[in-house]
KOLZAGU-953165 format. One record per residue: residue number from 1; chain; z, y negated, x of N, C-alpha, C in turn. Coordinates in steps of 0.2 Angstrom, whole numbers. Example, Ala and Ser with C-alpha at 12.3 -4.5 7.8 and 13.67 -1.06 7.14 Angstrom:
+-----+-----+-------+-------+-------+-------+-------+-------+-------+-------+-------+
: seq : mol :   n.w :   n.v :   n.u :  ca.w :  ca.v :  ca.u :   c.w :   c.v :   c.u :
+-----+-----+-------+-------+-------+-------+-------+-------+-------+-------+-------+
:   1 :   A :    39 :    28 :    66 :    39 :    22 :    62 :    39 :    16 :    66 :
:   2 :   A :    35 :    11 :    64 :    36 :     5 :    68 :    39 :     0 :    64 :
+-----+-----+-------+-------+-------+-------+-------+-------+-------+-------+-------+
//
This chain:
+-----+-----+-------+-------+-------+-------+-------+-------+-------+-------+-------+
: seq : mol :   n.w :   n.v :   n.u :  ca.w :  ca.v :  ca.u :   c.w :   c.v :   c.u :
+-----+-----+-------+-------+-------+-------+-------+-------+-------+-------+-------+
:   1 :   A :    52 :  -237 :   222 :    53 :  -231 :   220 :    49 :  -229 :   217 :
:   2 :   A :    48 :  -223 :   217 :    42 :  -217 :   214 :    39 :  -219 :   208 :
:   3 :   A :    35 :  -220 :   205 :    31 :  -219 :   198 :    27 :  -213 :   194 :
:   4 :   A :    33 :  -212 :   191 :    31 :  -205 :   186 :    28 :  -209 :   179 :
:   5 :   A :    23 :  -205 :   179 :    19 :  -207 :   172 :    20 :  -201 :   166 :
:   6 :   A :    22 :  -203 :   161 :    22 :  -198 :   157 :    17 :  -198 :   151 :
:   7 :   A :    12 :  -196 :   152 :     5 :  -195 :   146 :     7 :  -193 :   140 :
:   8 :   A :     5 :  -196 :   135 :     4 :  -195 :   128 :    -1 :  -196 :   124 :
:   9 :   A :    -6 :  -202 :   123 :   -11 :  -202 :   121 :   -15 :  -208 :   123 :
:  10 :   A :   -17 :  -206 :   128 :   -20 :  -210 :   134 :   -27 :  -215 :   127 :
:  11 :   A :   -26 :  -224 :   129 :   -31 :  -226 :   126 :   -39 :  -225 :   127 :
:  12 :   A :   -41 :  -225 :   130 :   -47 :  -222 :   129 :   -51 :  -215 :   127 :
:  13 :   A :   -44 :  -211 :   126 :   -46 :  -203 :   121 :   -45 :  -206 :   115 :
:  14 :   A :   -41 :  -210 :   114 :   -40 :  -212 :   105 :   -45 :  -218 :   103 :
:  15 :   A :   -48 :  -220 :   107 :   -55 :  -224 :   108 :   -61 :  -220 :   105 :
:  16 :   A :   -62 :  -216 :   111 :   -68 :  -214 :   110 :   -67 :  -209 :   101 :
:  17 :   A :   -62 :  -203 :   101 :   -62 :  -198 :    95 :   -60 :  -205 :    90 :
:  18 :   A :   -59 :  -208 :    88 :   -60 :  -213 :    82 :   -67 :  -217 :    81 :
:  19 :   A :   -70 :  -215 :    85 :   -78 :  -218 :    85 :   -77 :  -228 :    87 :
:  20 :   A :   -71 :  -229 :    91 :   -71 :  -235 :    91 :   -75 :  -239 :    99 :
:  21 :   A :   -77 :  -246 :    98 :   -81 :  -247 :   104 :   -77 :  -248 :   107 :
:  22 :   A :   -76 :  -243 :   114 :   -73 :  -244 :   117 :   -73 :  -252 :   123 :
:  23 :   A :   -79 :  -257 :   124 :   -82 :  -261 :   127 :   -80 :  -267 :   125 :
:  24 :   A :   -74 :  -265 :   117 :   -70 :  -271 :   115 :   -69 :  -274 :   120 :
:  25 :   A :   -66 :  -280 :   120 :   -60 :  -283 :   126 :   -52 :  -280 :   125 :
:  26 :   A :   -51 :  -280 :   121 :   -43 :  -276 :   120 :   -43 :  -270 :   122 :
:  27 :   A :   -47 :  -266 :   122 :   -50 :  -257 :   124 :   -50 :  -258 :   128 :
:  28 :   A :   -56 :  -263 :   131 :   -56 :  -263 :   140 :   -52 :  -263 :   144 :
:  29 :   A :   -47 :  -268 :   141 :   -39 :  -271 :   146 :   -35 :  -267 :   147 :
:  30 :   A :   -34 :  -260 :   140 :   -29 :  -257 :   140 :   -32 :  -250 :   144 :
:  31 :   A :   -35 :  -250 :   144 :   -40 :  -245 :   148 :   -39 :  -246 :   155 :
:  32 :   A :   -41 :  -251 :   158 :   -40 :  -254 :   165 :   -34 :  -253 :   167 :
:  33 :   A :   -28 :  -255 :   163 :   -22 :  -254 :   166 :   -20 :  -248 :   164 :
:  34 :   A :   -23 :  -244 :   162 :   -21 :  -235 :   162 :   -24 :  -231 :   167 :
:  35 :   A :   -30 :  -233 :   168 :   -33 :  -230 :   172 :   -30 :  -230 :   178 :
:  36 :   A :   -27 :  -234 :   180 :   -24 :  -239 :   188 :   -17 :  -238 :   188 :
:  37 :   A :   -15 :  -236 :   183 :    -6 :  -233 :   179 :    -7 :  -226 :   183 :
:  38 :   A :   -10 :  -223 :   180 :   -14 :  -214 :   178 :   -12 :  -213 :   189 :
:  39 :   A :   -20 :  -218 :   193 :   -21 :  -215 :   197 :   -19 :  -216 :   202 :
:  40 :   A :   -12 :  -223 :   202 :    -9 :  -222 :   209 :    -3 :  -220 :   207 :
:  41 :   A :    -1 :  -217 :   202 :     6 :  -215 :   200 :     8 :  -209 :   205 :
:  42 :   A :    15 :  -207 :   209 :    16 :  -202 :   212 :    17 :  -197 :   209 :
:  43 :   A :    18 :  -193 :   201 :    18 :  -190 :   198 :    17 :  -189 :   191 :
:  44 :   A :    17 :  -185 :   188 :    14 :  -185 :   180 :    15 :  -180 :   176 :
:  45 :   A :    18 :  -181 :   171 :    19 :  -177 :   167 :    17 :  -175 :   158 :
:  46 :   A :    17 :  -171 :   153 :    14 :  -171 :   147 :    18 :  -165 :   145 :
:  47 :   A :    16 :  -166 :   137 :    17 :  -161 :   135 :    13 :  -155 :   132 :
:  48 :   A :     8 :  -154 :   137 :     4 :  -149 :   132 :     0 :  -147 :   138 :
:  49 :   A :    -4 :  -141 :   140 :    -6 :  -140 :   145 :   -13 :  -144 :   145 :
:  50 :   A :   -15 :  -143 :   136 :   -21 :  -147 :   137 :   -21 :  -152 :   138 :
:  51 :   A :   -18 :  -157 :   136 :   -18 :  -164 :   140 :   -18 :  -162 :   147 :
:  52 :   A :   -13 :  -158 :   151 :   -14 :  -160 :   156 :   -22 :  -158 :   161 :
:  53 :   A :   -23 :  -153 :   158 :   -31 :  -148 :   160 :   -37 :  -156 :   161 :
:  54 :   A :   -35 :  -159 :   152 :   -42 :  -165 :   153 :   -40 :  -169 :   156 :
:  55 :   A :   -33 :  -171 :   159 :   -32 :  -181 :   161 :   -33 :  -176 :   169 :
:  56 :   A :   -31 :  -171 :   172 :   -33 :  -170 :   177 :   -42 :  -171 :   180 :
:  57 :   A :   -45 :  -170 :   174 :   -53 :  -169 :   175 :   -55 :  -177 :   176 :
:  58 :   A :   -54 :  -178 :   170 :   -54 :  -187 :   169 :   -52 :  -189 :   172 :
:  59 :   A :   -46 :  -190 :   175 :   -45 :  -195 :   181 :   -46 :  -193 :   186 :
:  60 :   A :   -48 :  -189 :   190 :   -47 :  -185 :   194 :   -43 :  -185 :   200 :
:  61 :   A :   -37 :  -181 :   196 :   -32 :  -179 :   199 :   -33 :  -169 :   201 :
:  62 :   A :   -29 :  -170 :   206 :   -28 :  -163 :   209 :   -25 :  -157 :   203 :
:  63 :   A :   -30 :  -152 :   202 :   -27 :  -147 :   199 :   -19 :  -146 :   200 :
:  64 :   A :   -17 :  -144 :   193 :   -11 :  -140 :   192 :    -5 :  -148 :   196 :
:  65 :   A :    -6 :  -155 :   196 :    -1 :  -160 :   199 :     3 :  -161 :   192 :
:  66 :   A :    -2 :  -158 :   186 :     1 :  -162 :   180 :     9 :  -158 :   177 :
:  67 :   A :    15 :  -158 :   176 :    20 :  -154 :   175 :    20 :  -156 :   166 :
:  68 :   A :    20 :  -148 :   165 :    20 :  -148 :   157 :    28 :  -148 :   154 :
:  69 :   A :    30 :  -152 :   150 :    38 :  -150 :   147 :    35 :  -151 :   140 :
:  70 :   A :    36 :  -148 :   138 :    34 :  -146 :   132 :    40 :  -149 :   125 :
:  71 :   A :    36 :  -153 :   120 :    44 :  -156 :   115 :    46 :  -151 :   114 :
:  72 :   A :    53 :  -154 :   111 :    59 :  -148 :   106 :    54 :  -147 :   101 :
:  73 :   A :    56 :  -141 :    99 :    54 :  -136 :    94 :    59 :  -135 :    88 :
:  74 :   A :    65 :  -139 :    89 :    70 :  -140 :    85 :    68 :  -145 :    79 :
:  75 :   A :    63 :  -147 :    77 :    61 :  -154 :    76 :    62 :  -152 :    66 :
:  76 :   A :    63 :  -149 :    64 :    62 :  -148 :    58 :    67 :  -141 :    54 :
:  77 :   A :    72 :  -140 :    50 :    75 :  -135 :    46 :    70 :  -130 :    44 :
:  78 :   A :    71 :  -125 :    43 :    68 :  -120 :    40 :    66 :  -119 :    33 :
:  79 :   A :    63 :  -119 :    29 :    63 :  -121 :    21 :    61 :  -114 :    18 :
:  80 :   A :    67 :  -112 :    13 :    65 :  -105 :    11 :    61 :  -108 :     5 :
:  81 :   A :    56 :  -103 :     5 :    50 :  -105 :     0 :    50 :   -98 :    -7 :
:  82 :   A :    50 :   -99 :   -14 :    50 :   -97 :   -17 :    43 :   -91 :   -17 :
:  83 :   A :    41 :   -87 :   -21 :    35 :   -82 :   -18 :    29 :   -85 :   -23 :
:  84 :   A :    32 :   -90 :   -29 :    25 :   -94 :   -32 :    24 :   -99 :   -29 :
:  85 :   A :    27 :  -100 :   -23 :    24 :  -108 :   -19 :    20 :  -103 :   -14 :
:  86 :   A :    23 :   -98 :   -11 :    17 :   -95 :    -7 :    10 :   -93 :   -12 :
:  87 :   A :    10 :   -93 :   -17 :     6 :   -91 :   -22 :     0 :   -97 :   -23 :
:  88 :   A :     6 :  -103 :   -26 :     0 :  -108 :   -27 :     4 :  -115 :   -26 :
:  89 :   A :     6 :  -114 :   -21 :     8 :  -122 :   -17 :     3 :  -126 :   -14 :
:  90 :   A :     2 :  -131 :   -10 :     1 :  -137 :   -11 :    -4 :  -135 :    -2 :
:  91 :   A :    -9 :  -138 :     0 :   -11 :  -139 :     6 :   -11 :  -145 :    10 :
:  92 :   A :    -6 :  -146 :    14 :    -3 :  -151 :    18 :    -6 :  -155 :    22 :
:  93 :   A :    -6 :  -160 :    22 :   -10 :  -163 :    29 :    -5 :  -170 :    31 :
:  94 :   A :    -1 :  -170 :    33 :     3 :  -177 :    36 :     3 :  -180 :    44 :
:  95 :   A :     1 :  -185 :    42 :     0 :  -189 :    47 :    -6 :  -199 :    46 :
:  96 :   A :    -6 :  -199 :    53 :   -10 :  -206 :    49 :   -18 :  -203 :    45 :
:  97 :   A :   -20 :  -205 :    42 :   -27 :  -203 :    41 :   -32 :  -208 :    44 :
:  98 :   A :   -34 :  -206 :    52 :   -39 :  -209 :    55 :   -44 :  -203 :    59 :
:  99 :   A :   -47 :  -206 :    61 :   -56 :  -201 :    64 :   -53 :  -196 :    69 :
: 100 :   A :   -48 :  -198 :    73 :   -45 :  -195 :    78 :   -43 :  -188 :    76 :
: 101 :   A :   -39 :  -189 :    69 :   -37 :  -184 :    66 :   -41 :  -177 :    64 :
: 102 :   A :   -46 :  -180 :    63 :   -49 :  -174 :    59 :   -50 :  -175 :    52 :
: 103 :   A :   -46 :  -180 :    49 :   -47 :  -182 :    41 :   -52 :  -183 :    39 :
: 104 :   A :   -60 :  -184 :    43 :   -66 :  -183 :    36 :   -68 :  -177 :    36 :
: 105 :   A :   -69 :  -173 :    40 :   -70 :  -167 :    42 :   -65 :  -163 :    36 :
: 106 :   A :   -61 :  -164 :    40 :   -56 :  -160 :    33 :   -57 :  -160 :    26 :
: 107 :   A :   -58 :  -166 :    24 :   -57 :  -170 :    16 :   -64 :  -165 :    12 :
: 108 :   A :   -71 :  -165 :    18 :   -77 :  -161 :    17 :   -74 :  -155 :    17 :
: 109 :   A :   -72 :  -153 :    21 :   -71 :  -143 :    23 :   -66 :  -143 :    16 :
: 110 :   A :   -63 :  -148 :    13 :   -56 :  -147 :     6 :   -59 :  -147 :     0 :
: 111 :   A :   -66 :  -150 :     0 :   -68 :  -153 :    -7 :   -75 :  -145 :    -7 :
: 112 :   A :   -78 :  -144 :    -2 :   -81 :  -137 :    -2 :   -78 :  -130 :    -5 :
: 113 :   A :   -70 :  -130 :    -3 :   -65 :  -126 :    -4 :   -63 :  -126 :   -12 :
: 114 :   A :   -63 :  -134 :   -13 :   -60 :  -134 :   -22 :   -65 :  -134 :   -26 :
: 115 :   A :   -72 :  -136 :   -24 :   -77 :  -133 :   -27 :   -79 :  -124 :   -28 :
: 116 :   A :   -76 :  -121 :   -24 :   -76 :  -113 :   -25 :   -70 :  -112 :   -30 :
: 117 :   A :   -64 :  -114 :   -28 :   -57 :  -113 :   -32 :   -53 :  -117 :   -35 :
: 118 :   A :   -55 :  -119 :   -41 :   -50 :  -125 :   -45 :   -43 :  -123 :   -43 :
: 119 :   A :   -40 :  -120 :   -41 :   -31 :  -119 :   -41 :   -30 :  -122 :   -35 :
: 120 :   A :   -34 :  -123 :   -30 :   -32 :  -125 :   -25 :   -30 :  -134 :   -28 :
: 121 :   A :   -23 :  -135 :   -23 :   -20 :  -144 :   -22 :   -22 :  -146 :   -15 :
: 122 :   A :   -23 :  -151 :   -14 :   -24 :  -153 :    -7 :   -18 :  -160 :    -6 :
: 123 :   A :   -15 :  -161 :    -2 :    -9 :  -165 :    -4 :   -10 :  -169 :     6 :
: 124 :   A :    -9 :  -176 :     5 :   -10 :  -182 :     8 :    -6 :  -186 :    10 :
: 125 :   A :    -2 :  -186 :    17 :     4 :  -191 :    17 :     5 :  -193 :    25 :
: 126 :   A :     3 :  -201 :    21 :     0 :  -205 :    27 :    -4 :  -211 :    29 :
: 127 :   A :    -2 :  -215 :    32 :    -6 :  -222 :    28 :   -12 :  -221 :    32 :
: 128 :   A :   -19 :  -224 :    27 :   -25 :  -223 :    27 :   -27 :  -228 :    33 :
: 129 :   A :   -31 :  -226 :    41 :   -34 :  -231 :    44 :   -40 :  -229 :    45 :
: 130 :   A :   -42 :  -227 :    39 :   -51 :  -227 :    40 :   -56 :  -233 :    39 :
: 131 :   A :   -55 :  -239 :    38 :   -56 :  -244 :    36 :   -60 :  -247 :    40 :
: 132 :   A :   -67 :  -249 :    40 :   -70 :  -255 :    45 :   -71 :  -259 :    43 :
: 133 :   A :   -75 :  -263 :    46 :   -79 :  -272 :    45 :   -81 :  -272 :    38 :
: 134 :   A :   -83 :  -265 :    36 :   -90 :  -266 :    30 :   -85 :  -262 :    22 :
: 135 :   A :   -80 :  -256 :    25 :   -78 :  -254 :    20 :   -69 :  -253 :    21 :
: 136 :   A :   -66 :  -252 :    15 :   -60 :  -251 :    16 :   -58 :  -244 :    16 :
: 137 :   A :   -52 :  -242 :    19 :   -52 :  -235 :    19 :   -50 :  -231 :    12 :
: 138 :   A :   -48 :  -235 :     8 :   -49 :  -230 :    -2 :   -56 :  -231 :    -2 :
: 139 :   A :   -60 :  -233 :     1 :   -67 :  -232 :    -3 :   -70 :  -228 :     0 :
: 140 :   A :   -69 :  -225 :     7 :   -69 :  -222 :    11 :   -69 :  -217 :     6 :
: 141 :   A :   -62 :  -214 :     6 :   -60 :  -209 :     3 :   -62 :  -208 :    -4 :
: 142 :   A :   -63 :  -212 :    -8 :   -66 :  -213 :   -14 :   -76 :  -210 :   -15 :
: 143 :   A :   -76 :  -211 :    -7 :   -84 :  -206 :    -8 :   -85 :  -202 :    -4 :
: 144 :   A :   -79 :  -198 :    -1 :   -78 :  -194 :    -1 :   -77 :  -188 :    -4 :
: 145 :   A :   -75 :  -189 :    -8 :   -72 :  -184 :   -16 :   -73 :  -186 :   -21 :
: 146 :   A :   -78 :  -178 :   -22 :   -82 :  -181 :   -28 :   -77 :  -182 :   -35 :
: 147 :   A :   -81 :  -185 :   -39 :   -76 :  -188 :   -47 :   -74 :  -181 :   -50 :
: 148 :   A :   -77 :  -175 :   -50 :   -74 :  -170 :   -55 :   -68 :  -166 :   -50 :
: 149 :   A :   -68 :  -168 :   -44 :   -62 :  -163 :   -41 :   -58 :  -167 :   -37 :
: 150 :   A :   -55 :  -174 :   -41 :   -51 :  -178 :   -39 :   -45 :  -177 :   -41 :
: 151 :   A :   -43 :  -171 :   -46 :   -38 :  -171 :   -48 :   -35 :  -165 :   -42 :
: 152 :   A :   -38 :  -164 :   -39 :   -36 :  -157 :   -37 :   -33 :  -161 :   -27 :
: 153 :   A :   -36 :  -169 :   -27 :   -34 :  -173 :   -21 :   -29 :  -177 :   -22 :
: 154 :   A :   -21 :  -175 :   -18 :   -17 :  -182 :   -20 :   -16 :  -183 :   -14 :
: 155 :   A :   -17 :  -191 :   -14 :   -16 :  -196 :    -7 :    -9 :  -200 :    -9 :
: 156 :   A :    -4 :  -198 :    -5 :     2 :  -203 :    -7 :     4 :  -208 :    -2 :
: 157 :   A :    -2 :  -211 :     1 :     2 :  -215 :     8 :     6 :  -212 :    12 :
: 158 :   A :     9 :  -219 :    16 :    13 :  -217 :    22 :    22 :  -218 :    15 :
: 159 :   A :    23 :  -211 :    20 :    32 :  -211 :    16 :    37 :  -210 :    20 :
: 160 :   A :    41 :  -211 :    19 :    48 :  -212 :    22 :    48 :  -206 :    24 :
: 161 :   A :    52 :  -204 :    30 :    53 :  -196 :    32 :    59 :  -194 :    30 :
: 162 :   A :    62 :  -197 :    26 :    66 :  -193 :    23 :    63 :  -188 :    16 :
: 163 :   A :    56 :  -192 :    16 :    53 :  -189 :     9 :    49 :  -183 :    11 :
: 164 :   A :    49 :  -180 :    17 :    44 :  -176 :    20 :    47 :  -170 :    19 :
: 165 :   A :    53 :  -168 :    18 :    53 :  -162 :    16 :    52 :  -159 :    11 :
: 166 :   A :    54 :  -164 :     6 :    50 :  -161 :    -4 :    44 :  -160 :    -3 :
: 167 :   A :    37 :  -162 :     1 :    32 :  -161 :     2 :    32 :  -154 :     5 :
: 168 :   A :    35 :  -152 :    12 :    35 :  -148 :    14 :    36 :  -142 :    11 :
: 169 :   A :    41 :  -142 :     7 :    43 :  -137 :     3 :    40 :  -134 :    -3 :
: 170 :   A :    36 :  -138 :    -4 :    30 :  -137 :    -9 :    24 :  -134 :    -8 :
: 171 :   A :    24 :  -136 :     0 :    16 :  -131 :     2 :    18 :  -126 :     6 :
: 172 :   A :    11 :  -122 :     4 :    10 :  -116 :     8 :     7 :  -113 :    14 :
: 173 :   A :     4 :  -121 :    16 :     0 :  -122 :    20 :     0 :  -131 :    25 :
: 174 :   A :    -1 :  -129 :    31 :    -1 :  -135 :    33 :    -9 :  -138 :    38 :
: 175 :   A :   -12 :  -142 :    37 :   -17 :  -144 :    42 :   -17 :  -148 :    47 :
: 176 :   A :   -19 :  -146 :    53 :   -18 :  -150 :    59 :   -26 :  -151 :    62 :
: 177 :   A :   -30 :  -155 :    57 :   -36 :  -153 :    59 :   -38 :  -159 :    66 :
: 178 :   A :   -36 :  -160 :    70 :   -39 :  -166 :    75 :   -45 :  -164 :    76 :
: 179 :   A :   -48 :  -169 :    78 :   -54 :  -170 :    85 :   -53 :  -169 :    93 :
: 180 :   A :   -45 :  -173 :    93 :   -43 :  -174 :   100 :   -34 :  -176 :    96 :
: 181 :   A :   -30 :  -170 :   100 :   -23 :  -172 :   100 :   -18 :  -168 :   107 :
: 182 :   A :   -12 :  -173 :   106 :   -10 :  -170 :   113 :    -5 :  -164 :   111 :
: 183 :   A :     1 :  -165 :   108 :     5 :  -160 :   107 :     8 :  -164 :   101 :
: 184 :   A :     7 :  -161 :    94 :     7 :  -166 :    88 :    14 :  -164 :    85 :
: 185 :   A :    20 :  -168 :    83 :    25 :  -166 :    81 :    23 :  -164 :    74 :
: 186 :   A :    19 :  -166 :    70 :    17 :  -164 :    63 :    15 :  -156 :    62 :
: 187 :   A :    13 :  -154 :    69 :    14 :  -146 :    67 :    18 :  -142 :    72 :
: 188 :   A :    23 :  -143 :    73 :    30 :  -142 :    77 :    33 :  -143 :    71 :
: 189 :   A :    32 :  -146 :    66 :    38 :  -147 :    62 :    38 :  -145 :    55 :
: 190 :   A :    29 :  -143 :    55 :    28 :  -138 :    48 :    30 :  -131 :    51 :
: 191 :   A :    28 :  -129 :    57 :    29 :  -122 :    59 :    37 :  -120 :    59 :
: 192 :   A :    40 :  -126 :    61 :    48 :  -125 :    61 :    51 :  -124 :    53 :
: 193 :   A :    47 :  -125 :    50 :    47 :  -126 :    42 :    46 :  -119 :    39 :
: 194 :   A :    43 :  -113 :    44 :    40 :  -109 :    40 :    34 :  -110 :    39 :
: 195 :   A :    29 :  -115 :    41 :    23 :  -115 :    35 :    19 :  -112 :    42 :
: 196 :   A :    15 :  -107 :    41 :     7 :  -105 :    44 :     2 :  -113 :    44 :
: 197 :   A :    -2 :  -114 :    50 :    -6 :  -120 :    52 :   -13 :  -118 :    53 :
: 198 :   A :   -16 :  -122 :    49 :   -23 :  -123 :    49 :   -26 :  -127 :    56 :
: 199 :   A :   -27 :  -128 :    62 :   -29 :  -131 :    66 :   -33 :  -130 :    70 :
: 200 :   A :   -37 :  -135 :    75 :   -42 :  -134 :    81 :   -40 :  -132 :    88 :
: 201 :   A :   -42 :  -131 :    90 :   -41 :  -129 :    97 :   -41 :  -136 :   101 :
: 202 :   A :   -43 :  -141 :   100 :   -43 :  -149 :   103 :   -38 :  -153 :   103 :
: 203 :   A :   -31 :  -149 :   106 :   -27 :  -151 :   107 :   -21 :  -146 :   109 :
: 204 :   A :   -15 :  -147 :   107 :    -9 :  -142 :   110 :    -7 :  -139 :   102 :
: 205 :   A :    -9 :  -139 :   101 :    -7 :  -134 :    92 :   -11 :  -128 :    94 :
: 206 :   A :   -17 :  -124 :   100 :   -17 :  -119 :   101 :   -10 :  -116 :   104 :
: 207 :   A :    -8 :  -119 :   108 :    -1 :  -117 :   113 :     4 :  -116 :   106 :
: 208 :   A :     5 :  -118 :   101 :     9 :  -116 :    97 :     8 :  -112 :    94 :
: 209 :   A :     2 :  -110 :    90 :    -1 :  -107 :    86 :     0 :   -99 :    88 :
: 210 :   A :    -1 :   -93 :    85 :    -2 :   -88 :    87 :    -9 :   -85 :    81 :
: 211 :   A :   -13 :   -83 :    84 :   -21 :   -84 :    79 :   -19 :   -79 :    76 :
: 212 :   A :   -20 :   -80 :    68 :   -20 :   -74 :    64 :   -12 :   -73 :    60 :
: 213 :   A :    -8 :   -74 :    65 :     0 :   -73 :    64 :     5 :   -77 :    60 :
: 214 :   A :     4 :   -85 :    66 :     7 :   -90 :    61 :     3 :   -95 :    60 :
: 215 :   A :    -5 :   -94 :    60 :    -7 :  -101 :    59 :   -15 :   -97 :    62 :
: 216 :   A :   -19 :  -101 :    59 :   -29 :  -101 :    61 :   -30 :  -106 :    65 :
: 217 :   A :   -34 :  -104 :    71 :   -36 :  -110 :    75 :   -44 :  -109 :    73 :
: 218 :   A :   -47 :  -117 :    73 :   -55 :  -116 :    74 :   -57 :  -121 :    79 :
: 219 :   A :   -63 :  -119 :    82 :   -66 :  -122 :    89 :   -66 :  -129 :    88 :
: 220 :   A :   -64 :  -133 :    83 :   -65 :  -142 :    83 :   -65 :  -141 :    76 :
: 221 :   A :   -66 :  -148 :    74 :   -65 :  -152 :    68 :   -69 :  -150 :    64 :
: 222 :   A :   -77 :  -149 :    66 :   -82 :  -150 :    62 :   -84 :  -141 :    61 :
: 223 :   A :   -79 :  -137 :    63 :   -82 :  -128 :    62 :   -75 :  -126 :    57 :
+-----+-----+-------+-------+-------+-------+-------+-------+-------+-------+-------+
//
């Protein structure tokens, strides 16, 4: 039977943008299996044009050989927000807190913004995956956020999906600051509820956001 590969997040891309060691036996084995599967498949599909172009170049596939089928956009119901929320609501990040997601760069940018405006409040939903052999994730966060600004930063850890509407309803802005991304559900869901999104062009976010109208796009996580 024909083999069709649905590309989501190849291990090599995750490892590279998380600053992990690609030569670790676990990652090297996964990369070899993925490389073989992708390069010998009969057809390919993925959710974003960004990943399609990236994968065609990286794996030596023919141009326009990957069929793009975007994810559904009715991922969350629209939320009516009062004027007060649009003026004073939170700035919300939802997703695993890992380097690939641009969380380090985003926290540093948020710290600069918080220093200029004491009214800003930043919310973070997701498991902390920043830990290393030398430091745990909480210690890394503690080092990034100055003591005098900690009251503007709220880290809620991993939450049940049923709790997300409350955080979304209290937000006036969502962020998807990834170093590399495919077609993130967090961006889809935030936009479906009516939130504008700050994101990077390093993923399918640029295919969802109308610059200056439904959100704002930075060239990369560190710009």
